C-alpha positions as a Markdown table, in Angstrom:
| # | Residue | x | y | z |
|---|---|---|---|---|
| 1 | Met | 2.5 | 13.9 | -34.9 |
| 2 | Met | 5.8 | 14.2 | -32.7 |
| 3 | Asp | 6.5 | 11.3 | -30.7 |
| 4 | Ala | 7.7 | 13.0 | -27.4 |
| 5 | Phe | 6.8 | 12.9 | -23.8 |
| 6 | Val | 6.3 | 16.0 | -21.8 |
| 7 | Phe | 7.5 | 16.3 | -18.3 |
| 8 | Val | 7.3 | 19.4 | -16.5 |
| 9 | Met | 10.0 | 20.9 | -14.3 |
| 10 | Val | 8.8 | 23.4 | -11.8 |
| 11 | Leu | 11.4 | 25.6 | -10.5 |
| 12 | Pro | 11.3 | 28.8 | -9.1 |
| 13 | Ser | 12.7 | 31.4 | -11.4 |
| 14 | Leu | 14.6 | 34.8 | -9.9 |
| 15 | Ala | 12.6 | 36.8 | -12.8 |
| 16 | Leu | 9.2 | 35.4 | -12.4 |
| 17 | Ala | 9.5 | 34.5 | -8.7 |
| 18 | Leu | 6.8 | 37.4 | -7.7 |
| 19 | Ala | 4.4 | 35.7 | -10.3 |
| 20 | Phe | 5.0 | 32.2 | -9.8 |
| 21 | Thr | 4.7 | 29.8 | -6.6 |
| 22 | Pro | 6.0 | 26.5 | -7.4 |
| 23 | Gly | 3.5 | 23.8 | -6.1 |
| 24 | Leu | 0.8 | 26.4 | -5.4 |
| 25 | Glu | 0.5 | 27.6 | -9.1 |
| 26 | Asn | 1.0 | 26.3 | -12.7 |
| 27 | Met | 4.2 | 26.8 | -14.6 |
| 28 | Pro | 4.1 | 30.5 | -16.2 |
| 29 | Pro | 3.4 | 30.9 | -19.4 |
| 30 | Gly | 6.3 | 31.1 | -21.9 |
| 31 | Ala | 8.6 | 28.4 | -20.3 |
| 32 | Pro | 11.0 | 27.2 | -22.4 |
| 33 | Arg | 11.1 | 23.9 | -23.7 |
| 34 | Leu | 13.6 | 21.3 | -23.4 |
| 35 | Phe | 13.8 | 18.1 | -25.9 |
| 36 | Gly | 16.2 | 15.3 | -25.3 |
| 37 | Tyr | 16.5 | 11.9 | -23.5 |
| 38 | Glu | 16.8 | 11.1 | -19.6 |
| 39 | His | 20.1 | 8.9 | -20.2 |
| 40 | Ser | 22.0 | 11.3 | -22.1 |
| 41 | His | 24.6 | 13.4 | -20.3 |
| 42 | Tyr | 24.6 | 16.0 | -23.2 |
| 43 | Thr | 20.7 | 16.8 | -22.3 |
| 44 | Leu | 21.6 | 16.5 | -18.6 |
| 45 | Arg | 24.0 | 19.8 | -19.1 |
| 46 | Cys | 21.2 | 21.9 | -20.1 |
| 47 | Arg | 18.7 | 20.6 | -17.2 |
| 48 | Met | 21.5 | 21.2 | -15.4 |
| 49 | Ala | 21.7 | 24.8 | -16.5 |
| 50 | Leu | 18.2 | 25.7 | -16.0 |
| 51 | Gly | 17.8 | 24.3 | -12.8 |
| 52 | Leu | 21.1 | 26.0 | -11.1 |
| 53 | Lys | 19.5 | 29.4 | -12.6 |
| 54 | Lys | 15.6 | 28.3 | -11.3 |
| 55 | Val | 14.2 | 28.4 | -14.4 |
| 56 | Pro | 11.0 | 26.8 | -14.9 |
| 57 | Tyr | 11.0 | 24.5 | -18.2 |
| 58 | Arg | 8.9 | 22.2 | -19.7 |
| 59 | Met | 11.1 | 18.5 | -20.4 |
| 60 | Ile | 9.7 | 16.7 | -23.4 |
| 61 | Trp | 11.3 | 13.2 | -23.6 |
| 62 | Val | 12.0 | 12.4 | -27.1 |
| 63 | Ala | 11.6 | 8.5 | -28.3 |
| 64 | Glu | 15.2 | 7.2 | -29.2 |
| 65 | Asp | 13.8 | 6.3 | -32.6 |
| 66 | Asp | 11.8 | 9.2 | -33.1 |
| 67 | Ala | 13.9 | 11.4 | -35.8 |
| 68 | Glu | 11.0 | 13.8 | -37.0 |
| 69 | Thr | 10.8 | 15.5 | -33.6 |
| 70 | Pro | 14.0 | 17.1 | -33.7 |
| 71 | Met | 13.9 | 17.1 | -37.6 |
| 72 | Glu | 11.1 | 19.5 | -37.6 |
| 73 | Leu | 12.8 | 21.5 | -35.0 |
| 74 | Val | 16.2 | 21.8 | -35.9 |
| 75 | Gly | 16.5 | 20.1 | -39.5 |
| 76 | Lys | 18.6 | 16.7 | -38.0 |
| 77 | Lys | 18.2 | 13.8 | -35.4 |
| 78 | Ile | 20.0 | 15.7 | -32.5 |
| 79 | Thr | 19.1 | 16.1 | -28.8 |
| 80 | Pro | 19.3 | 18.6 | -26.7 |
| 81 | Ile | 16.7 | 21.1 | -28.5 |
| 82 | Val | 15.8 | 24.3 | -26.7 |
| 83 | Gln | 13.0 | 26.4 | -27.6 |
| 84 | Phe | 12.4 | 29.7 | -26.3 |
| 85 | Pro | 9.3 | 31.7 | -26.9 |
| 86 | Asn | 9.3 | 33.9 | -30.2 |
| 87 | Glu | 13.0 | 32.1 | -30.9 |
| 88 | Pro | 13.7 | 29.3 | -33.3 |
| 89 | Ala | 14.8 | 26.5 | -31.9 |
| 90 | Met | 18.5 | 25.6 | -31.0 |
| 91 | Ala | 20.3 | 22.6 | -30.4 |
| 92 | Glu | 24.1 | 22.0 | -29.1 |
| 93 | Ser | 24.0 | 21.6 | -25.4 |
| 94 | Leu | 27.4 | 24.1 | -24.5 |
| 95 | Asp | 25.2 | 26.9 | -26.7 |
| 96 | Ile | 22.1 | 26.4 | -24.7 |
| 97 | Ile | 24.0 | 26.5 | -22.0 |
| 98 | Ala | 25.7 | 29.8 | -22.7 |
| 99 | Arg | 21.8 | 31.1 | -24.1 |
| 100 | Val | 20.3 | 30.0 | -20.4 |
| 101 | Glu | 23.8 | 31.9 | -18.5 |
| 102 | Asn | 23.4 | 35.5 | -20.4 |
| 103 | Asp | 19.9 | 35.7 | -20.0 |
| 104 | Gly | 19.5 | 38.8 | -17.4 |
| 105 | Arg | 15.6 | 37.6 | -17.4 |
| 106 | Tyr | 17.0 | 34.6 | -15.3 |
| 107 | Gly | 19.7 | 36.5 | -13.0 |
| 108 | Pro | 23.5 | 36.7 | -13.3 |
| 109 | Pro | 25.7 | 34.1 | -14.5 |
| 110 | Val | 26.5 | 31.4 | -11.9 |
| 111 | Leu | 29.0 | 29.6 | -13.6 |
| 112 | Lys | 32.6 | 30.2 | -14.0 |
| 113 | Pro | 34.8 | 29.1 | -16.8 |
| 114 | Ala | 36.3 | 25.5 | -17.4 |
| 115 | Thr | 39.8 | 24.8 | -15.8 |
| 116 | Asp | 42.2 | 22.1 | -17.2 |
| 117 | Arg | 41.4 | 19.3 | -15.3 |
| 118 | Ser | 43.5 | 17.0 | -17.1 |
| 119 | Asp | 43.7 | 14.7 | -13.3 |
| 120 | Ile | 39.9 | 14.5 | -14.1 |
| 121 | Asp | 39.9 | 13.6 | -17.4 |
| 122 | Ser | 42.8 | 11.1 | -17.2 |
| 123 | Trp | 40.6 | 9.1 | -14.4 |
| 124 | Ile | 36.9 | 9.3 | -16.3 |
| 125 | Lys | 39.2 | 7.8 | -19.1 |
| 126 | Ser | 40.0 | 5.0 | -16.6 |
| 127 | Ile | 36.1 | 4.3 | -15.5 |
| 128 | Ser | 34.7 | 4.7 | -19.6 |
| 129 | Ser | 34.8 | 1.1 | -20.6 |
| 130 | Pro | 33.4 | -0.6 | -17.6 |
| 131 | Met | 30.6 | 2.2 | -17.2 |
| 132 | Arg | 29.7 | 1.9 | -20.8 |
| 133 | Asn | 29.6 | -2.0 | -20.3 |
| 134 | Leu | 27.4 | -1.8 | -17.5 |
| 135 | Gly | 25.2 | 1.0 | -18.6 |
| 136 | Arg | 24.0 | 0.7 | -21.8 |
| 137 | Pro | 22.3 | -2.9 | -21.5 |
| 138 | Arg | 20.8 | -1.6 | -18.3 |
| 139 | Tyr | 19.5 | 1.8 | -20.1 |
| 140 | Ile | 17.2 | -0.9 | -22.4 |
| 141 | Arg | 16.4 | -2.7 | -19.6 |
| 142 | Ser | 15.1 | 0.0 | -17.6 |
| 143 | Ala | 11.3 | 0.4 | -17.3 |
| 144 | Val | 10.9 | 4.0 | -16.5 |
| 145 | Leu | 13.7 | 5.7 | -19.0 |
| 146 | Pro | 10.7 | 7.4 | -21.0 |
| 147 | Glu | 13.5 | 7.4 | -24.7 |
| 148 | Phe | 13.1 | 3.7 | -24.6 |
| 149 | Arg | 9.4 | 3.0 | -23.8 |
| 150 | Ser | 8.7 | 0.8 | -27.1 |
| 151 | Gln | 10.7 | -2.2 | -28.3 |
| 152 | Ser | 11.5 | -0.3 | -31.4 |
| 153 | Ala | 13.0 | 2.6 | -29.6 |
| 154 | Arg | 15.3 | 0.1 | -27.4 |
| 155 | Glu | 16.5 | -1.7 | -31.0 |
| 156 | Arg | 17.5 | 1.6 | -32.2 |
| 157 | Phe | 19.2 | 2.1 | -29.1 |
| 158 | Val | 21.3 | -1.0 | -29.8 |
| 159 | Thr | 21.6 | -0.3 | -33.5 |
| 160 | Thr | 23.3 | 2.7 | -32.9 |
| 161 | His | 25.8 | 2.1 | -29.6 |
| 162 | Pro | 28.1 | -0.7 | -30.2 |
| 163 | Leu | 29.9 | -2.5 | -27.7 |
| 164 | Pro | 33.1 | -4.2 | -27.5 |
| 165 | Asp | 33.5 | -7.9 | -29.0 |
| 166 | Pro | 33.5 | -10.1 | -25.9 |
| 167 | Glu | 36.5 | -12.3 | -27.4 |
| 168 | Ser | 38.7 | -9.4 | -29.2 |
| 169 | Gly | 37.7 | -6.7 | -27.0 |
| 170 | Glu | 37.0 | -4.1 | -30.3 |
| 171 | Thr | 35.0 | -1.7 | -30.6 |
| 172 | Leu | 33.6 | -1.5 | -34.3 |
| 173 | Ser | 32.3 | 2.0 | -35.9 |
| 174 | Lys | 28.7 | 2.6 | -35.7 |
| 175 | Ala | 28.5 | 1.6 | -39.5 |
| 176 | Asp | 30.3 | -1.5 | -38.8 |
| 177 | Trp | 28.1 | -2.7 | -35.9 |
| 178 | Ala | 25.0 | -1.7 | -37.5 |
| 179 | Ser | 25.8 | -3.9 | -40.6 |
| 180 | Leu | 26.4 | -7.0 | -37.9 |
| 181 | Pro | 23.1 | -9.1 | -37.9 |
| 182 | Lys | 20.8 | -8.1 | -35.0 |
| 183 | Glu | 21.4 | -11.5 | -33.1 |
| 184 | His | 25.2 | -10.4 | -33.1 |
| 185 | Arg | 24.3 | -7.0 | -31.3 |
| 186 | Asp | 21.6 | -8.2 | -29.5 |
| 187 | Leu | 24.0 | -11.3 | -27.8 |
| 188 | Thr | 26.9 | -8.6 | -27.3 |
| 189 | Tyr | 24.6 | -6.8 | -25.2 |
| 190 | Glu | 23.3 | -9.7 | -23.2 |
| 191 | Tyr | 27.0 | -10.9 | -22.8 |
| 192 | Tyr | 27.5 | -7.9 | -21.0 |
| 193 | Phe | 25.0 | -7.8 | -18.6 |
| 194 | Ala | 25.5 | -11.2 | -17.9 |
| 195 | Asp | 29.2 | -10.4 | -17.3 |
| 196 | Ser | 27.9 | -7.7 | -14.6 |
| 197 | Asp | 30.1 | -9.0 | -11.5 |
| 198 | Asn | 33.2 | -8.6 | -13.8 |
| 199 | Gln | 32.3 | -5.3 | -15.2 |
| 200 | Leu | 31.6 | -4.2 | -11.8 |
| 201 | Arg | 35.1 | -5.2 | -10.0 |
| 202 | Lys | 36.5 | -3.1 | -12.8 |
| 203 | Leu | 34.2 | -0.2 | -12.3 |
| 204 | Asn | 34.8 | -0.2 | -8.3 |
| 205 | Glu | 38.7 | -0.2 | -8.5 |
| 206 | Ala | 38.6 | 2.3 | -10.9 |
| 207 | Leu | 36.2 | 4.6 | -8.8 |
| 208 | Arg | 38.9 | 4.6 | -6.1 |
| 209 | Gly | 41.0 | 6.9 | -8.0 |
| 210 | Val | 38.5 | 9.8 | -7.6 |
| 211 | Glu | 39.2 | 10.5 | -4.5 |
| 212 | Gly | 41.4 | 13.9 | -4.0 |
| 213 | Leu | 39.9 | 15.1 | -7.4 |
| 214 | Ile | 36.8 | 16.8 | -5.7 |
| 215 | Ala | 37.4 | 20.1 | -4.2 |
| 216 | Ser | 34.1 | 20.5 | -2.4 |
| 217 | Glu | 30.6 | 18.8 | -2.3 |
| 218 | Gln | 29.4 | 21.8 | -4.0 |
| 219 | His | 32.0 | 22.0 | -6.9 |
| 220 | Val | 34.6 | 19.4 | -8.3 |
| 221 | Ser | 37.4 | 22.7 | -8.8 |
| 222 | Gly | 38.8 | 25.0 | -6.6 |
| 223 | His | 37.3 | 27.9 | -8.0 |
| 224 | Gly | 33.8 | 27.5 | -7.3 |
| 225 | Leu | 30.8 | 26.2 | -9.3 |
| 226 | Ser | 32.0 | 25.8 | -12.8 |
| 227 | Tyr | 31.9 | 24.2 | -16.4 |
| 228 | Asp | 33.6 | 21.9 | -14.6 |
| 229 | Asp | 31.2 | 20.8 | -12.7 |
| 230 | Ile | 28.5 | 20.5 | -15.6 |
| 231 | Phe | 30.9 | 18.4 | -17.2 |
| 232 | Phe | 31.4 | 16.1 | -14.3 |
| 233 | Phe | 28.2 | 15.6 | -12.9 |
| 234 | Ser | 26.3 | 15.0 | -16.1 |
| 235 | Arg | 29.1 | 12.4 | -17.0 |
| 236 | Leu | 28.8 | 10.6 | -13.8 |
| 237 | Arg | 25.0 | 10.7 | -12.4 |
| 238 | Gly | 24.7 | 7.2 | -14.8 |
| 239 | Leu | 26.9 | 5.4 | -12.2 |
| 240 | Thr | 23.8 | 5.7 | -9.9 |
| 241 | Leu | 21.9 | 3.4 | -12.4 |
| 242 | Ile | 24.2 | 0.4 | -12.1 |
| 243 | Arg | 23.3 | -1.6 | -9.0 |
| 244 | Gly | 26.4 | -2.9 | -7.0 |
| 245 | Val | 28.4 | 0.1 | -7.4 |
| 246 | Gln | 31.1 | 0.8 | -4.7 |
| 247 | Met | 30.4 | 5.1 | -4.5 |
| 248 | Pro | 33.5 | 6.5 | -2.9 |
| 249 | Ser | 32.1 | 8.8 | -0.3 |
| 250 | Ser | 33.6 | 12.1 | -1.6 |
| 251 | Leu | 32.2 | 11.2 | -5.0 |
| 252 | Gly | 28.7 | 10.3 | -3.5 |
| 253 | Arg | 28.1 | 13.1 | -1.5 |
| 254 | Tyr | 29.2 | 15.5 | -4.5 |
| 255 | Leu | 26.3 | 13.7 | -6.8 |
| 256 | Glu | 23.9 | 14.3 | -3.8 |
| 257 | Arg | 24.5 | 17.7 | -3.4 |
| 258 | Leu | 24.6 | 18.8 | -7.1 |
| 259 | Ser | 21.4 | 16.6 | -7.4 |
| 260 | Asp | 19.6 | 19.1 | -4.9 |
| 261 | Met | 21.4 | 21.9 | -6.6 |
| 262 | Thr | 20.3 | 21.4 | -10.2 |
| 263 | Asp | 17.1 | 19.7 | -9.3 |
| 264 | Val | 17.8 | 16.5 | -11.3 |
| 265 | Pro | 17.2 | 13.3 | -9.8 |
| 266 | Leu | 20.0 | 10.7 | -9.1 |
| 267 | Leu | 18.6 | 7.2 | -10.6 |
| 268 | Thr | 19.4 | 5.2 | -7.3 |
| 269 | Gln | 15.6 | 4.0 | -7.0 |
| 270 | Met | 15.6 | 2.5 | -10.6 |
| 271 | Ala | 18.9 | 1.0 | -10.2 |
| 272 | Leu | 19.5 | -2.6 | -12.0 |
C-alpha cells in the first residue's frame, strides 16, 4: 500500500482551457501526477514549472519514511517523481521541468536559459548555514507539512539530515551521523531550535546582502523569467517558515510575486 497523500492543484492549462474551468469543474482526466515533499526545493522546482505553464496536476505528498512508493514508480527512493498518462514515471527535477517546458500541449516554453549568477551563488552560500540550522528543526515541528505526519517520518528525517556539532561546528557525513546514538541526534536538533535567536541574528545579517541581486519582482535576472528563478525561488521559499526573519524588501516582493505566478503558496502562515 502506498503511504502518500493526494493534494490536487487546480490550474488552467492553455491546452485544456476550453474543457476546464477552475473552481467550477473537477480537474480534467489525464492530468499528470507529481510525487514529492512539501519542504523539498527539488519538488518545488517541478511545482513551479507546472504552475508557470498553467498545467492542472495532482500533487501526491510522499511520507519521509515511505520508500515503497518511489521504489514502485522508479526503482529507488527519490523525489520528485512525475507520471504523465501512458508514460513511465520519471524522476530528476530538471528532467521533469524540461519535459513540461517542451510539451506543446501546455503551450510554448516560458523559461529562458540559466545564466552565470556567481553573485547569487556566493550570497546563498552565506545564508545556507543559519538557514539550515533554523529550517531543519522546524520541519519536524510543523503540524502541517504532510511528509512529517508521523513520528516515524520525523525520526527518519533527523536520521538522514545531519546538523553541525554544537561544540566543534563539524558536520558529519550522513553515514557517520546516522551511526550516532539517537539521543545525540535528537539533542543536536533540540540545541539548534533553542539557539534560534543566535541563528536568526546570523541569518538576518547575511540576508542584507541580497540587495542589488534581484532584477525585478518577476524575475531575478535581467533577461527575464528563467531557470535562474527556478533555482532562486525554490531555495529561498523556506525562509518563510522561519518566524523572525527580517526579509529585505526586494526579496519579500520577489517571493510574493513568484508565489502568485507559480501558484506555490509561501509558508508564512505556518512559520515557527
